[in-house]
C-alpha positions, 0 to 999 in steps of 0.5 A: 424486382428479382435482384431486389428480392435476391438482396434481401435474401442474403442479409444476415439473420438478426439474433436477438437476446435479453439485454441483462444476459448479453451484458452479464455474459460479456462482462463475466468474460472480461472479469475472468480475463482480468482475474486470470491474465492480468491482476492476480499472480500464480501461486507457483511462480508468483508472476503475472503474465506480463512479468512472465512474458518479459522475463521469458522474451529477455531469455529468448534474447539471450540477456544472461546475467553475465552477458551484455545489456539490450536497449529497454525499447528493444526488449519492450518491443519484442514483448509487445510483438511476440507475446504481450499485445499491449502498450509498450509503456505499460510493459516498460513500466512493468520491466522497470519495476522488476529492476527497482531494488526499493520496490522488489526484494530480489530484483529480476531485471538488472537495470543500466540507466535511470530506472526511477528512484524511491523519491517517486521520479519516473524511470527514464525513457525506454530508449535511454535504459539498458537491461538484462536478467539477473540470477534470481530470474535465471533461477526462475526459468531453470528447466524451461528447455527441459519440458519442465512446464506446459507451453501454450501458443502466444496471442497469434499462434505464431510462437509458443510461451510458457504457461508458468515458469519452473521458479526454483524459490517461492517468488510469490512471497520472496517479491510480493505482489499486488493488483485489482481485479474485477471484485477482487484484489491481492496484496502480498508483502515481500519476505526473506528468501532465506526464511522462506526455504527453511520454512519449505524444507520443514514443510517437506519434513513435516507435511502437517506443520502447524502455522505457529511453527511456520510463523517462527521460521517466517516472523514477517515480511522483509521489506527491500526499504527496510523499517521496523515491524511493530505488529504484535505477533498474535496479529501476524500469526492470525494474518498468515493463518487466514491470508488477510490482515495488516502489518504496522511499519515504522521508519528506522531512526536513531538519535545523533549528538550534536555536542553541548546537549544538543541532539537531532534525529536521523531517519535511515530507513522509510516504510515500504512504497513511501515516496521520500519526496512526499514523506518530506512535504507531509513533514514539512506541512506538519510543521507549518500547521503545528500539528507537532509543535516539538518538531522545529525543521526537517532536512533531506540530506539523503544521497544514495542512502536515506538520511532524513534529519529531524530538529526538535524544538528544543533539547529538552524534547523527549525523543520517544514523544516527538517520534510517537507524535510523528508516527500518528501524523505522517507517513513515518508509520504505515499499515501494509495490508495483506490479501494473499488472493492468488491463482491455484494452479493458474485458474482458481483465485483463492485467499491462501494461508501461508501454509497453503501458498508454500505447499502450492510452490512445493507441489509445483516443484515436484511437478517440474522435477518429474517433468525434467526427470522423464525428459532427461530419461528420454534424451538418455534413451535417445543417446543410448540407442545411438551409442549402441549403434556405434558400439555395434559399428566398432565391433564389426568395423570391417563389415561396416566399411565394406557395406558402406564402400560397395553397396548401392544403398548402404542405409538399407543394407546396414538396417537389413543386416543381422548384427546379433551374431556379430556383436562381439569377438571371443577375444575381447567380449569382456571388454564390451559387456555392461552390467546393465541391459541396453534398452534398444538391444535388437537384431538389426539397426534402427534408422536412428543408429544407422543415421548416426553411423553414416554421419560419423566422421573418419577420425572417430574410427580409433580405439580411444574414440571406441573406449570413450563410447563405452564409458559414455554408455555405462555412465548414461546407464547408471544415470538412467537407473537413478532416474527410475529410482527417483520417479518411482519414489516420492521420498527421493523426489522430496530429498532431491526437491530439498537438495535443490532448495539448499542450493538456491538458499546458498546463492540467494540466502543471508549469506549472499550479497543483499540476503540478510534480513532488512526489516526488524521487529520491535514492540510499539512503544505507545507514547502517553497522550499529552495534551497539545498545550503542554507541548507548547512554550506558554507565552502571553498573547493578545488576540485581535479579530476584525469585524471582517474576520482577520485575526492575529496575535500580538506578543505580550498582553497589550493594552486592550484599548491600544490603537491598532490598524486595520485594512481599509473598511474594516475595524476591530471587533474582538480583542482579549488577552490570552496564552499561546497554550489557549484553545480559542473557541470561534462561535459562528452564526451557523451554530458551529463551533471552530477551535483555533489554537493560540500558538498557530494564530498568525503574528501581530506584525501585519494585518493578520490573516482571514480566519476562514483560511484556517477553518472552513467557516462559510462566508455567509456565516458571521462570527458570533463570539471568540472565547477562550476554552476553559475545561469544566465551564458551561456555555449558554447558547441561544438563537434569534428565534429565542431558543437555546440550551446549556452545553459543557465547554469540553463538548464544543471543541472541535478537532478538524477544520470543519468545526463541530455542530453544536446548535441545530437551526431552522430556516431563516434562524441563526445563532445569536448568543454564546456566553459562559454560564455564571450564576443561578438565573437567566436573563433574556431581553428581545429586540422589542425590549422585553426583559424576562428573568428565570431560574437557570435550572429551567434550561436543559443541558445538551451537547447538541440540538435545537434547545427550548424556547427561552422567551415568547415572541408574537407574530406580526404582519410586516410592511409586505404583509408577511408575517414577521416575528414581533421582536426576536432575541437580542441578548442573554446572560447569566447571573447570581440572583442575590448579587443582582443583574448587572449591565453596562451604561453608555459611558463604559460604567456597570450598573447593578439592579438588585430589585428585579423580582418583578421581571421573574417568570417562568421560562418561555414568558413574554416578559416586561419592559426593562428597569429605567436606564437599560441600555437602548441597544438591548445588550447586557454587555 
């Protein structure tokens, strides 16, 4: 019993807290980790932790830009094992992107092997590729060994990694960055390094420089794939001032003469981050769907460079109009969003302006300069202390040798000896006098000095070596004095930073290979909107649609009563003459209108194609009618419940496959009739054979709706005892009262009835039995 009690006493206590607080605290921790350690770049070096760790690990592997390559698998393994405990695939993908010159304006990794291409192909496996650092990456890390930045323990505390890189140039803007954190994101385009350094130099000279001045020096992004920016300068200026905006980027193209008046368009540069293979597929789709009828063919003739050939439909096509349509309908024009959300000092996320980002870089460079100067001063002080000991030993060489030779503890004896009276000889005193005061002058030798003397080689005890020590001492003293002046003067510090930036500009600026600007600027020539039918060659066609919805277009105006083949179980329903430039309105029983272009209809050699493949027509929705759209006309639409209205024909043209809803229908109701309006009166006939005529002006004109009642129908009890509509609308037509009402007879003739005054009533009436001879199917046509 006592044992059980003891077991219960050692059970841990249960802590309880509200679920909302527990989840909130843990999610906040996750969000902060994502923001600071994964998704957002540091404003100082423009790198995320994974990229920083990759570069640092490659530096530790001594993979310099002039040295040999190492397997990518080795590099990603070291990064994962030492600094970044995540998947090696993710690390390799990040490293591969730093080596892709079509993704990174100034690559930081020099890759050997297949690192992917602009078509969107993935890099080869890490065991097949090799890599090393580039000169630009080495410039980012220059000064790491000189205490330029802080270091922190790695994830397991066995090693140290830099918190940020010294960054000799503004890498954040030079190479850009993108990432999605929790509740925030960043997207920064690459820029030209020469222009960035020009702006930094101006900002050093004029700290209160205006945004307009900086944008004059940095007119916009400089994408590695080139292209043409057509964004207005006002928009670019506003984007850089606020840190949010976008840039319209177009492909670069030129006209290539083929002789005999023919020509073709050659695209030589495509927008940034557009995969060439996907672009070609999209252009092929545009040709297939005839969204751009002016384009006949597209070919990819690219090798190491981009060469996409676009063939026009005719040599008479306007190239500007063709490209204008392609810019609207393909990725030959894209919009790159700017969201300059970065970590200030590695901790605080903030949407920064262009000036704020450049200022953060310059302030970081000043911190790096001060830290490197102090580190160098500490090194100089240590070396001067050693040199002072050497010089003292040379001035009293016999005594030093005597102590080392005969004393039992030479180290203690050298430190205890008073050298203040033995620092020089009268004859040679001036040889060893320096205009600067030694910082470590003392009566005795320090432990550091004694250790250096004891470790001195015998070959160093010659006069020439003694003179070299004096020269080195004087040079270090002068350098130390310069560093003291530098640390004491902010003006000297900014002058040194400007000098370093000029050296970087010389190494990577427009005079260096690949340093010239690639993306240019132009005004967006807005092409006048031309009707689609105006760009299609006008040819006569005969449109045929079967009862099952298979549609085709035969060339020329064929006889409407000509024999045409259909699939088994199918038959013809609609046949009419049209032209390739016509828009054909498909009226469906669900109240929607769909638009087909005559030029896009399948040819008449086969059975055609199902119209439901061309538009999103539901299977249960029947085709009510097919009409040629004529601008300016009006249509009358009516449902089986006897409700309807008139609608302008221009309002029912649909721009998408989904069609356009025109008539709202109640449950169990459907659209029954759609006809052109011609005349001043409306004639309605019901299924129970009641004819009503009323003036057209009693019918409202609408663009969408349920409509008003055209004819009244009574309710009757059906076979199952359910109340049903006694009749329902059968057909509607419009006519001119003075010319009489016409209908088609069974033998194909047209009959005209002039005396119809007894059928004229008010809208929503019941009507009367039609005149003698009216068709038994209760249809006007």
